[in-house]
Each structure stands twice: as structure tokens, then as C-alpha cells.
N, CA, C and O atoms as CSV, one atom per row, in Angstrom:
chain,resi,resn,atom,element,x,y,z
A,1,MET,N,N,-19.385,-71.510,65.591
A,1,MET,CA,C,-19.817,-71.471,64.207
A,1,MET,C,C,-20.179,-72.880,63.750
A,1,MET,O,O,-19.453,-73.830,64.042
A,2,ILE,N,N,-21.262,-73.018,63.059
A,2,ILE,CA,C,-21.728,-74.315,62.577
A,2,ILE,C,C,-21.045,-74.651,61.257
A,2,ILE,O,O,-21.005,-73.824,60.346
A,3,ASP,N,N,-20.511,-75.860,61.155
A,3,ASP,CA,C,-19.885,-76.333,59.921
A,3,ASP,C,C,-20.978,-76.935,59.038
A,3,ASP,O,O,-21.202,-78.145,59.049
A,4,PHE,N,N,-21.655,-76.076,58.276
A,4,PHE,CA,C,-22.778,-76.490,57.453
A,4,PHE,C,C,-22.354,-77.525,56.410
A,4,PHE,O,O,-23.098,-78.461,56.116
A,5,ASP,N,N,-21.151,-77.348,55.855
A,5,ASP,CA,C,-20.634,-78.266,54.844
A,5,ASP,C,C,-20.550,-79.690,55.399
A,5,ASP,O,O,-20.963,-80.643,54.737
A,6,LYS,N,N,-20.021,-79.830,56.597
A,6,LYS,CA,C,-19.838,-81.148,57.200
A,6,LYS,C,C,-21.136,-81.714,57.785
A,6,LYS,O,O,-21.431,-82.896,57.610
A,7,LEU,N,N,-21.906,-80.881,58.473
A,7,LEU,CA,C,-23.085,-81.361,59.192
A,7,LEU,C,C,-24.338,-81.513,58.320
A,7,LEU,O,O,-25.186,-82.357,58.610
A,8,ALA,N,N,-24.465,-80.720,57.272
A,8,ALA,CA,C,-25.677,-80.792,56.450
A,8,ALA,C,C,-25.409,-81.281,55.036
A,8,ALA,O,O,-26.048,-82.227,54.575
A,9,LEU,N,N,-24.467,-80.645,54.342
A,9,LEU,CA,C,-24.211,-81.029,52.950
A,9,LEU,C,C,-23.647,-82.439,52.821
A,9,LEU,O,O,-24.057,-83.196,51.941
A,10,GLY,N,N,-22.715,-82.792,53.689
A,10,GLY,CA,C,-22.113,-84.130,53.626
A,10,GLY,C,C,-23.143,-85.240,53.738
A,10,GLY,O,O,-23.198,-86.106,52.864
A,11,PRO,N,N,-23.972,-85.245,54.796
A,11,PRO,CA,C,-25.001,-86.285,54.905
A,11,PRO,C,C,-26.033,-86.234,53.771
A,11,PRO,O,O,-26.509,-87.278,53.323
A,12,CYS,N,N,-26.379,-85.038,53.309
A,12,CYS,CA,C,-27.323,-84.910,52.204
A,12,CYS,C,C,-26.754,-85.563,50.938
A,12,CYS,O,O,-27.456,-86.301,50.247
A,13,MET,N,N,-25.498,-85.291,50.646
A,13,MET,CA,C,-24.861,-85.884,49.472
A,13,MET,C,C,-24.732,-87.397,49.617
A,13,MET,O,O,-24.929,-88.133,48.650
A,14,ALA,N,N,-24.401,-87.863,50.820
A,14,ALA,CA,C,-24.274,-89.302,51.048
A,14,ALA,C,C,-25.605,-90.015,50.819
A,14,ALA,O,O,-25.629,-91.173,50.404
A,15,THR,N,N,-26.702,-89.328,51.088
A,15,THR,CA,C,-28.028,-89.933,50.963
A,15,THR,C,C,-28.624,-89.791,49.562
A,15,THR,O,O,-29.182,-90.751,49.030
A,16,PHE,N,N,-28.513,-88.616,48.965
A,16,PHE,CA,C,-29.255,-88.329,47.729
A,16,PHE,C,C,-28.418,-88.234,46.459
A,16,PHE,O,O,-28.974,-88.284,45.362
A,17,ALA,N,N,-27.100,-88.098,46.574
A,17,ALA,CA,C,-26.275,-87.869,45.389
A,17,ALA,C,C,-26.153,-89.133,44.543
A,17,ALA,O,O,-26.267,-90.255,45.037
A,18,GLU,N,N,-25.921,-88.913,43.267
A,18,GLU,CA,C,-25.695,-90.012,42.332
A,18,GLU,C,C,-24.402,-89.745,41.579
A,18,GLU,O,O,-23.924,-88.610,41.554
A,19,PRO,N,N,-23.831,-90.773,40.966
A,19,PRO,CA,C,-22.553,-90.593,40.268
A,19,PRO,C,C,-22.701,-89.733,39.018
A,19,PRO,O,O,-23.719,-89.763,38.326
A,20,ALA,N,N,-21.653,-88.972,38.759
A,20,ALA,CA,C,-21.567,-88.139,37.558
A,20,ALA,C,C,-20.099,-88.039,37.179
A,20,ALA,O,O,-19.221,-88.428,37.949
A,21,LYS,N,N,-19.840,-87.522,36.000
A,21,LYS,CA,C,-18.474,-87.251,35.547
A,21,LYS,C,C,-18.386,-85.775,35.189
A,21,LYS,O,O,-19.347,-85.173,34.710
A,22,TRP,N,N,-17.214,-85.210,35.433
A,22,TRP,CA,C,-17.012,-83.776,35.216
A,22,TRP,C,C,-15.729,-83.580,34.443
A,22,TRP,O,O,-14.713,-84.209,34.739
A,23,ARG,N,N,-15.773,-82.705,33.447
A,23,ARG,CA,C,-14.586,-82.400,32.654
A,23,ARG,C,C,-14.370,-80.901,32.671
A,23,ARG,O,O,-15.166,-80.141,32.120
A,24,SER,N,N,-13.284,-80.481,33.311
A,24,SER,CA,C,-12.927,-79.068,33.387
A,24,SER,C,C,-11.679,-78.840,32.551
A,24,SER,O,O,-10.820,-79.716,32.456
A,25,GLY,N,N,-11.580,-77.674,31.950
A,25,GLY,CA,C,-10.377,-77.319,31.208
A,25,GLY,C,C,-9.159,-77.193,32.109
A,25,GLY,O,O,-8.029,-77.187,31.621
A,26,ARG,N,N,-9.373,-77.091,33.429
A,26,ARG,CA,C,-8.262,-76.960,34.378
A,26,ARG,C,C,-7.793,-78.295,34.925
A,26,ARG,O,O,-6.849,-78.349,35.713
A,27,LEU,N,N,-8.452,-79.382,34.509
A,27,LEU,CA,C,-8.060,-80.712,34.965
A,27,LEU,C,C,-7.662,-81.562,33.761
A,27,LEU,O,O,-8.128,-81.324,32.647
A,28,ALA,N,N,-6.817,-82.533,33.982
A,28,ALA,CA,C,-6.265,-83.327,32.886
A,28,ALA,C,C,-7.279,-84.259,32.233
A,28,ALA,O,O,-7.183,-84.514,31.032
A,29,ASP,N,N,-8.233,-84.769,32.977
A,29,ASP,CA,C,-9.136,-85.770,32.438
A,29,ASP,C,C,-10.483,-85.688,33.142
A,29,ASP,O,O,-10.688,-84.826,33.997
A,30,TRP,N,N,-11.401,-86.581,32.788
A,30,TRP,CA,C,-12.677,-86.689,33.471
A,30,TRP,C,C,-12.464,-87.001,34.938
A,30,TRP,O,O,-11.538,-87.732,35.289
A,31,VAL,N,N,-13.299,-86.462,35.792
A,31,VAL,CA,C,-13.238,-86.691,37.225
A,31,VAL,C,C,-14.587,-87.250,37.665
A,31,VAL,O,O,-15.637,-86.712,37.311
A,32,ALA,N,N,-14.549,-88.337,38.442
A,32,ALA,CA,C,-15.784,-88.888,39.000
A,32,ALA,C,C,-16.223,-88.005,40.165
A,32,ALA,O,O,-15.440,-87.734,41.076
A,33,ILE,N,N,-17.475,-87.559,40.132
A,33,ILE,CA,C,-18.042,-86.743,41.200
A,33,ILE,C,C,-19.414,-87.305,41.552
A,33,ILE,O,O,-19.904,-88.227,40.900
A,34,THR,N,N,-20.023,-86.746,42.581
A,34,THR,CA,C,-21.409,-87.063,42.893
A,34,THR,C,C,-22.173,-85.752,43.021
A,34,THR,O,O,-21.601,-84.705,43.324
A,35,GLY,N,N,-23.460,-85.833,42.787
A,35,GLY,CA,C,-24.294,-84.648,42.904
A,35,GLY,C,C,-25.755,-85.041,42.920
A,35,GLY,O,O,-26.115,-86.173,42.596
A,36,VAL,N,N,-26.582,-84.103,43.298
A,36,VAL,CA,C,-28.025,-84.319,43.326
A,36,VAL,C,C,-28.590,-83.725,42.040
A,36,VAL,O,O,-28.617,-82.507,41.861
A,37,TYR,N,N,-29.042,-84.609,41.145
A,37,TYR,CA,C,-29.561,-84.192,39.843
A,37,TYR,C,C,-31.059,-83.929,39.938
A,37,TYR,O,O,-31.787,-84.638,40.633
A,38,ASP,N,N,-31.507,-82.889,39.222
A,38,ASP,CA,C,-32.935,-82.597,39.160
A,38,ASP,C,C,-33.212,-81.900,37.839
A,38,ASP,O,O,-32.360,-81.191,37.302
A,39,ASP,N,N,-34.391,-82.108,37.336
A,39,ASP,CA,C,-34.846,-81.391,36.154
A,39,ASP,C,C,-35.798,-80.318,36.672
A,39,ASP,O,O,-37.018,-80.474,36.619
A,40,ALA,N,N,-35.227,-79.241,37.167
A,40,ALA,CA,C,-35.932,-78.239,37.970
A,40,ALA,C,C,-36.936,-77.413,37.178
A,40,ALA,O,O,-36.744,-77.138,35.994
A,41,TYR,N,N,-38.011,-77.024,37.858
A,41,TYR,CA,C,-39.016,-76.105,37.328
A,41,TYR,C,C,-38.358,-74.766,37.042
A,41,TYR,O,O,-37.520,-74.303,37.816
A,42,PHE,N,N,-38.733,-74.144,35.936
A,42,PHE,CA,C,-38.137,-72.879,35.536
A,42,PHE,C,C,-39.202,-72.004,34.881
A,42,PHE,O,O,-39.695,-72.352,33.808
A,43,PRO,N,N,-39.574,-70.868,35.503
A,43,PRO,CA,C,-40.553,-69.980,34.862
A,43,PRO,C,C,-39.917,-69.238,33.691
A,43,PRO,O,O,-38.741,-68.877,33.738
A,44,LEU,N,N,-40.695,-69.018,32.656
A,44,LEU,CA,C,-40.169,-68.386,31.453
A,44,LEU,C,C,-41.205,-67.420,30.907
A,44,LEU,O,O,-42.379,-67.769,30.784
A,45,ASP,N,N,-40.782,-66.219,30.583
A,45,ASP,CA,C,-41.667,-65.258,29.937
A,45,ASP,C,C,-40.976,-64.758,28.677
A,45,ASP,O,O,-40.037,-63.967,28.760
A,46,PRO,N,N,-41.428,-65.210,27.514
A,46,PRO,CA,C,-40.773,-64.796,26.268
A,46,PRO,C,C,-40.906,-63.307,25.983
A,46,PRO,O,O,-40.227,-62.783,25.100
A,47,LEU,N,N,-41.781,-62.614,26.725
A,47,LEU,CA,C,-41.952,-61.177,26.532
A,47,LEU,C,C,-41.077,-60.360,27.472
A,47,LEU,O,O,-41.135,-59.131,27.454
A,48,GLY,N,N,-40.265,-61.025,28.297
A,48,GLY,CA,C,-39.339,-60.319,29.169
A,48,GLY,C,C,-39.929,-59.805,30.452
A,48,GLY,O,O,-39.481,-58.777,30.958
A,49,GLY,N,N,-40.914,-60.478,30.997
A,49,GLY,CA,C,-41.549,-60.057,32.245
A,49,GLY,C,C,-40.671,-60.348,33.454
A,49,GLY,O,O,-39.496,-60.687,33.315
A,50,ASP,N,N,-41.246,-60.214,34.620
A,50,ASP,CA,C,-40.550,-60.367,35.890
A,50,ASP,C,C,-40.377,-61.841,36.249
A,50,ASP,O,O,-41.310,-62.457,36.765
A,51,GLU,N,N,-39.207,-62.415,35.988
A,51,GLU,CA,C,-38.875,-63.798,36.349
A,51,GLU,C,C,-39.931,-64.795,35.876
A,51,GLU,O,O,-40.223,-65.766,36.575
A,52,GLY,N,N,-40.499,-64.566,34.708
A,52,GLY,CA,C,-41.482,-65.493,34.170
A,52,GLY,C,C,-42.846,-65.371,34.801
A,52,GLY,O,O,-43.730,-66.176,34.509
A,53,MET,N,N,-43.043,-64.390,35.656
A,53,MET,CA,C,-44.326,-64.249,36.333
A,53,MET,C,C,-45.087,-63.019,35.840
A,53,MET,O,O,-45.929,-62.475,36.554
A,54,GLY,N,N,-44.788,-62.589,34.624
A,54,GLY,CA,C,-45.488,-61.456,34.049
A,54,GLY,C,C,-46.845,-61.880,33.512
A,54,GLY,O,O,-47.480,-62.779,34.062
A,55,GLY,N,N,-47.288,-61.241,32.445
A,55,GLY,CA,C,-48.593,-61.524,31.886
A,55,GLY,C,C,-48.697,-62.878,31.207
A,55,GLY,O,O,-49.794,-63.430,31.115
A,56,VAL,N,N,-47.596,-63.428,30.733
A,56,VAL,CA,C,-47.616,-64.727,30.059
A,56,VAL,C,C,-46.950,-65.742,30.979
A,56,VAL,O,O,-45.792,-65.578,31.363
A,57,HIS,N,N,-47.686,-66.788,31.328
A,57,HIS,CA,C,-47.150,-67.792,32.256
A,57,HIS,C,C,-46.779,-69.058,31.493
A,57,HIS,O,O,-47.644,-69.863,31.147
A,58,ILE,N,N,-45.519,-69.222,31.242
A,58,ILE,CA,C,-44.998,-70.405,30.566
A,58,ILE,C,C,-43.967,-71.023,31.491
A,58,ILE,O,O,-43.134,-70.317,32.060
A,59,THR,N,N,-44.020,-72.328,31.642
A,59,THR,CA,C,-43.011,-73.002,32.451
A,59,THR,C,C,-42.308,-74.052,31.610
A,59,THR,O,O,-42.859,-74.594,30.652
A,60,THR,N,N,-41.107,-74.311,31.992
A,60,THR,CA,C,-40.303,-75.342,31.347
A,60,THR,C,C,-39.488,-76.014,32.443
A,60,THR,O,O,-39.697,-75.744,33.626
A,61,SER,N,N,-38.588,-76.861,32.072
A,61,SER,CA,C,-37.701,-77.445,33.074
A,61,SER,C,C,-36.270,-77.228,32.636
A,61,SER,O,O,-35.976,-77.067,31.452
A,62,ARG,N,N,-35.393,-77.228,33.612
A,62,ARG,CA,C,-33.984,-77.002,33.331
A,62,ARG,C,C,-33.182,-77.939,34.215
A,62,ARG,O,O,-33.348,-77.929,35.435
A,63,PRO,N,N,-32.310,-78.756,33.619
A,63,PRO,CA,C,-31.534,-79.679,34.442
A,63,PRO,C,C,-30.506,-78.947,35.301
A,63,PRO,O,O,-29.859,-77.998,34.857
A,64,VAL,N,N,-30.376,-79.410,36.534
A,64,VAL,CA,C,-29.404,-78.857,37.469
A,64,VAL,C,C,-28.724,-79.998,38.215
A,64,VAL,O,O,-29.276,-81.093,38.330
A,65,LEU,N,N,-27.535,-79.736,38.713
A,65,LEU,CA,C,-26.808,-80.690,39.540
A,65,LEU,C,C,-26.280,-79.952,40.760
A,65,LEU,O,O,-25.480,-79.025,40.636
A,66,GLY,N,N,-26.732,-80.366,41.940
A,66,GLY,CA,C,-26.232,-79.791,43.185
A,66,GLY,C,C,-24.976,-80.527,43.617
A,66,GLY,O,O,-24.975,-81.756,43.684
A,67,VAL,N,N,-23.910,-79.799,43.910
A,67,VAL,CA,C,-22.638,-80.411,44.289
A,67,VAL,C,C,-22.110,-79.814,45.588
A,67,VAL,O,O,-22.479,-78.706,45.979
A,68,GLN,N,N,-21.247,-80.565,46.239
A,68,GLN,CA,C,-20.549,-80.111,47.442
A,68,GLN,C,C,-19.172,-79.639,46.991
A,68,GLN,O,O,-18.356,-80.453,46.558
A,69,LEU,N,N,-18.901,-78.352,47.085
A,69,LEU,CA,C,-17.664,-77.781,46.555
A,69,LEU,C,C,-16.407,-78.354,47.203
A,69,LEU,O,O,-15.377,-78.477,46.540
A,70,SER,N,N,-16.473,-78.705,48.482
A,70,SER,CA,C,-15.285,-79.243,49.155
A,70,SER,C,C,-14.880,-80.614,48.611
A,70,SER,O,O,-13.764,-81.067,48.865
A,71,ALA,N,N,-15.765,-81.279,47.871
A,71,ALA,CA,C,-15.459,-82.594,47.300
A,71,ALA,C,C,-14.816,-82.479,45.919
A,71,ALA,O,O,-14.442,-83.491,45.326
A,72,LEU,N,N,-14.684,-81.261,45.405
A,72,LEU,CA,C,-14.135,-81.055,44.067
A,72,LEU,C,C,-12.706,-80.515,44.144
A,72,LEU,O,O,-12.367,-79.763,45.057
A,73,ALA,N,N,-11.874,-80.907,43.179
A,73,ALA,CA,C,-10.469,-80.484,43.157
A,73,ALA,C,C,-10.331,-78.988,42.882
A,73,ALA,O,O,-9.486,-78.322,43.480
A,74,VAL,N,N,-11.148,-78.465,41.989
A,74,VAL,CA,C,-11.197,-77.034,41.670
A,74,VAL,C,C,-12.673,-76.666,41.548
A,74,VAL,O,O,-13.524,-77.546,41.420
A,75,GLU,N,N,-12.975,-75.388,41.587
A,75,GLU,CA,C,-14.377,-74.986,41.457
A,75,GLU,C,C,-14.828,-75.135,40.008
A,75,GLU,O,O,-14.080,-74.811,39.086
A,76,PRO,N,N,-16.038,-75.620,39.807
A,76,PRO,CA,C,-16.554,-75.740,38.441
A,76,PRO,C,C,-16.770,-74.361,37.832
A,76,PRO,O,O,-16.986,-73.378,38.541
A,77,GLU,N,N,-16.706,-74.310,36.496
A,77,GLU,CA,C,-16.857,-73.049,35.781
A,77,GLU,C,C,-17.846,-73.192,34.643
A,77,GLU,O,O,-18.113,-74.293,34.161
A,78,GLN,N,N,-18.375,-72.075,34.227
A,78,GLN,CA,C,-19.244,-72.051,33.056
A,78,GLN,C,C,-18.485,-72.653,31.882
A,78,GLN,O,O,-17.324,-72.314,31.653
A,79,GLY,N,N,-19.129,-73.537,31.142
A,79,GLY,CA,C,-18.511,-74.170,29.984
A,79,GLY,C,C,-17.945,-75.552,30.260
A,79,GLY,O,O,-17.694,-76.305,29.319
A,80,ASP,N,N,-17.736,-75.910,31.526
A,80,ASP,CA,C,-17.278,-77.268,31.857
A,80,ASP,C,C,-18.343,-78.272,31.431
A,80,ASP,O,O,-19.518,-77.927,31.307
A,81,LEU,N,N,-17.932,-79.501,31.210
A,81,LEU,CA,C,-18.853,-80.556,30.808
A,81,LEU,C,C,-19.213,-81.437,31.995
A,81,LEU,O,O,-18.372,-81.724,32.848
A,82,ILE,N,N,-20.475,-81.864,32.042
A,82,ILE,CA,C,-20.969,-82.776,33.066
A,82,ILE,C,C,-21.664,-83.934,32.353
A,82,ILE,O,O,-22.498,-83.714,31.475
A,83,GLY,N,N,-21.325,-85.146,32.724
A,83,GLY,CA,C,-22.029,-86.325,32.238
A,83,GLY,C,C,-22.792,-86.936,33.391
A,83,GLY,O,O,-22.205,-87.305,34.408
A,84,VAL,N,N,-24.104,-87.045,33.236
A,84,VAL,CA,C,-24.934,-87.623,34.290
A,84,VAL,C,C,-26.117,-88.330,33.633
A,84,VAL,O,O,-26.697,-87.829,32.670
A,85,ARG,N,N,-26.461,-89.485,34.160
A,85,ARG,CA,C,-27.582,-90.287,33.640
A,85,ARG,C,C,-27.450,-90.559,32.151
A,85,ARG,O,O,-28.442,-90.587,31.422
A,86,GLY,N,N,-26.198,-90.764,31.702
A,86,GLY,CA,C,-25.957,-91.106,30.303
A,86,GLY,C,C,-26.108,-89.977,29.314
A,86,GLY,O,O,-26.171,-90.215,28.108
A,87,LYS,N,N,-26.168,-88.745,29.801
A,87,LYS,CA,C,-26.336,-87.586,28.944
A,87,LYS,C,C,-25.234,-86.568,29.190
A,87,LYS,O,O,-24.707,-86.467,30.298
A,88,MET,N,N,-24.889,-85.816,28.154
A,88,MET,CA,C,-23.842,-84.807,28.252
A,88,MET,C,C,-24.464,-83.418,28.389
A,88,MET,O,O,-25.374,-83.043,27.650
A,89,TYR,N,N,-23.937,-82.666,29.368
A,89,TYR,CA,C,-24.392,-81.302,29.612
A,89,TYR,C,C,-23.185,-80.372,29.675
A,89,TYR,O,O,-22.069,-80.799,29.971
A,90,ARG,N,N,-23.429,-79.100,29.392
A,90,ARG,CA,C,-22.422,-78.062,29.582
A,90,ARG,C,C,-22.945,-77.141,30.684
A,90,ARG,O,O,-24.123,-76.786,30.702
A,91,ILE,N,N,-22.057,-76.759,31.601
A,91,ILE,CA,C,-22.472,-75.875,32.687
A,91,ILE,C,C,-22.785,-74.493,32.122
A,91,ILE,O,O,-21.936,-73.844,31.511
A,92,HIS,N,N,-24.015,-74.064,32.340
A,92,HIS,CA,C,-24.460,-72.739,31.907
A,92,HIS,C,C,-24.128,-71.692,32.972
A,92,HIS,O,O,-23.713,-70.574,32.666
A,93,GLU,N,N,-24.324,-72.091,34.233
A,93,GLU,CA,C,-24.103,-71.151,35.336
A,93,GLU,C,C,-23.787,-71.918,36.609
A,93,GLU,O,O,-24.354,-72.984,36.853
A,94,VAL,N,N,-22.890,-71.383,37.418
A,94,VAL,CA,C,-22.576,-71.939,38.732
A,94,VAL,C,C,-23.162,-70.993,39.771
A,94,VAL,O,O,-22.786,-69.823,39.832
A,95,GLN,N,N,-24.085,-71.501,40.592
A,95,GLN,CA,C,-24.724,-70.689,41.620
A,95,GLN,C,C,-24.289,-71.202,42.987
A,95,GLN,O,O,-24.900,-72.117,43.540
A,96,ALA,N,N,-23.221,-70.603,43.531
A,96,ALA,CA,C,-22.745,-70.991,44.870
A,96,ALA,C,C,-23.768,-70.554,45.908
A,96,ALA,O,O,-24.355,-69.477,45.794
A,97,ASP,N,N,-23.986,-71.398,46.933
A,97,ASP,CA,C,-24.997,-71.077,47.943
A,97,ASP,C,C,-24.419,-70.386,49.175
A,97,ASP,O,O,-25.177,-70.025,50.076
A,98,GLY,N,N,-23.121,-70.193,49.243
A,98,GLY,CA,C,-22.501,-69.529,50.383
A,98,GLY,C,C,-22.346,-70.425,51.601
A,98,GLY,O,O,-21.894,-69.959,52.646
A,99,ARG,N,N,-22.704,-71.686,51.496
A,99,ARG,CA,C,-22.626,-72.642,52.605
A,99,ARG,C,C,-21.817,-73.878,52.234
A,99,ARG,O,O,-21.851,-74.882,52.946
A,100,GLY,N,N,-21.087,-73.808,51.115
A,100,GLY,CA,C,-20.243,-74.937,50.716
A,100,GLY,C,C,-20.781,-75.751,49.567
A,100,GLY,O,O,-20.137,-76.700,49.119
A,101,GLY,N,N,-21.952,-75.394,49.085
A,101,GLY,CA,C,-22.540,-76.110,47.959
A,101,GLY,C,C,-22.709,-75.185,46.772
A,101,GLY,O,O,-22.558,-73.969,46.886
A,102,ALA,N,N,-23.027,-75.781,45.626
A,102,ALA,CA,C,-23.305,-74.994,44.430
A,102,ALA,C,C,-24.332,-75.738,43.590
A,102,ALA,O,O,-24.368,-76.968,43.558
A,103,LEU,N,N,-25.156,-74.966,42.919
A,103,LEU,CA,C,-26.104,-75.503,41.969
A,103,LEU,C,C,-25.536,-75.231,40.583
A,103,LEU,O,O,-25.307,-74.081,40.208
A,104,LEU,N,N,-25.310,-76.301,39.827
A,104,LEU,CA,C,-24.808,-76.170,38.468
A,104,LEU,C,C,-26.010,-76.203,37.535
A,104,LEU,O,O,-26.666,-77.235,37.395
A,105,VAL,N,N,-26.296,-75.082,36.902
A,105,VAL,CA,C,-27.384,-75.005,35.933
A,105,VAL,C,C,-26.816,-75.513,34.613
A,105,VAL,O,O,-25.789,-75.023,34.143
A,106,LEU,N,N,-27.490,-76.501,34.014
A,106,LEU,CA,C,-26.935,-77.227,32.879
A,106,LEU,C,C,-27.693,-76.956,31.584
A,106,LEU,O,O,-28.900,-76.713,31.586
A,107,ASN,N,N,-26.955,-77.005,30.485
A,107,ASN,CA,C,-27.531,-76.967,29.140
A,107,ASN,C,C,-27.224,-78.290,28.458
A,107,ASN,O,O,-26.149,-78.858,28.652
A,108,ASP,N,N,-28.153,-78.775,27.671
A,108,ASP,CA,C,-27.953,-80.004,26.903
A,108,ASP,C,C,-26.803,-79.789,25.920
A,108,ASP,O,O,-26.826,-78.840,25.136
A,109,ALA,N,N,-25.803,-80.663,25.959
A,109,ALA,CA,C,-24.650,-80.539,25.063
A,109,ALA,C,C,-24.579,-81.694,24.077
A,109,ALA,O,O,-23.585,-81.839,23.366
A,110,GLU,N,N,-25.609,-82.510,24.027
A,110,GLU,CA,C,-25.603,-83.682,23.142
A,110,GLU,C,C,-25.424,-83.300,21.677
A,110,GLU,O,O,-24.751,-84.018,20.938
A,111,GLY,N,N,-26.007,-82.195,21.244
A,111,GLY,CA,C,-25.941,-81.810,19.842
A,111,GLY,C,C,-24.737,-80.965,19.476
A,111,GLY,O,O,-24.573,-80.605,18.310
A,112,GLU,N,N,-23.899,-80.642,20.434
A,112,GLU,CA,C,-22.733,-79.799,20.148
A,112,GLU,C,C,-21.707,-80.586,19.345
A,112,GLU,O,O,-21.475,-81.767,19.602
A,113,SER,N,N,-21.104,-79.929,18.383
A,113,SER,CA,C,-20.103,-80.611,17.569
A,113,SER,C,C,-18.789,-80.797,18.340
A,113,SER,O,O,-17.998,-81.677,18.003
A,114,ASP,N,N,-18.551,-79.974,19.374
A,114,ASP,CA,C,-17.301,-80.095,20.109
A,114,ASP,C,C,-17.460,-80.752,21.481
A,114,ASP,O,O,-16.491,-80.867,22.231
A,115,ALA,N,N,-18.691,-81.184,21.811
A,115,ALA,CA,C,-18.893,-81.860,23.104
A,115,ALA,C,C,-18.337,-83.268,23.028
A,115,ALA,O,O,-18.451,-83.938,22.002
A,116,LEU,N,N,-17.746,-83.702,24.101
A,116,LEU,CA,C,-17.203,-85.048,24.143
A,116,LEU,C,C,-18.334,-86.045,24.301
A,116,LEU,O,O,-19.357,-85.726,24.907
A,117,PRO,N,N,-18.168,-87.253,23.765
A,117,PRO,CA,C,-19.234,-88.250,23.948
A,117,PRO,C,C,-19.368,-88.641,25.401
A,117,PRO,O,O,-18.388,-88.621,26.146
A,118,CYS,N,N,-20.559,-88.994,25.808
A,118,CYS,CA,C,-20.834,-89.327,27.205
A,118,CYS,C,C,-20.579,-90.819,27.451
A,118,CYS,O,O,-21.481,-91.560,27.843
A,119,ILE,N,N,-19.342,-91.240,27.213
A,119,ILE,CA,C,-18.946,-92.615,27.464
A,119,ILE,C,C,-17.914,-92.595,28.569
A,119,ILE,O,O,-16.849,-91.999,28.412
A,120,TYR,N,N,-18.209,-93.229,29.668
A,120,TYR,CA,C,-17.342,-93.184,30.843
A,120,TYR,C,C,-16.446,-94.414,30.880
A,120,TYR,O,O,-16.861,-95.513,30.513
A,121,PRO,N,N,-15.214,-94.211,31.328
A,121,PRO,CA,C,-14.324,-95.360,31.472
A,121,PRO,C,C,-14.782,-96.276,32.571
A,121,PRO,O,O,-14.145,-97.297,32.830
């Protein structure tokens, strides 16, 4: 059996990941993590078509952070906070890839009244 986490994800994270901070309700404080940040392409159809590919073609972008789950103390959850590139995000969705990684789909949390400021120690 191939250890995808060790042979592929580890070197990928070592090469492309950048520093971030993560705040989970299950942990006492902010945790320094690394991940691959992207402002990913996202198809959108305001009329409810098939994955944004219906009759109206509108695209937007959505920030995501790819993480290696074995590097985290607990699994991230919807609602956790992520600070990356000086901005605060709330995890909208965790999409595990089944190979040891996860894509954290992020929402901008800068305007939230209960979001913590993105100031790192």
C-alpha cells in the first residue's frame, strides 16, 4: 500500500504551503499550521442550474486552504477560524480527499462581529 500522506502530501506541503493560524473550539488557543492557499475558481448560477454550468454562466472566486490532516491536532470543522495572509476566514466546509488531505473552503470573516482579530502572536 502506498503511503500517499507521506510520499505526496508531505513533500507538496513542504514546497508550496505557507504559514497560517487556526482557531478551533476544541483547542485552547490559536495553532500555527501550514497550508496551500488559493482563491479558487467557482462557477455560480443564481438561477439554480447544474453546478453553475446552466444557462447563465457567472464565475467568482472562493478562498480555500489545502491542509495535511496528519499535521493537525484535531480535524478542522465548519465554523473554525483561519487566519492567512493577514485576513480572517471562517471555515465554510471541510472537503477531505480520502488520501490524508483536506480542502478547507473559506468564507470572509472580517466583517463578523464575533470573529477574532487577525493579529498573530
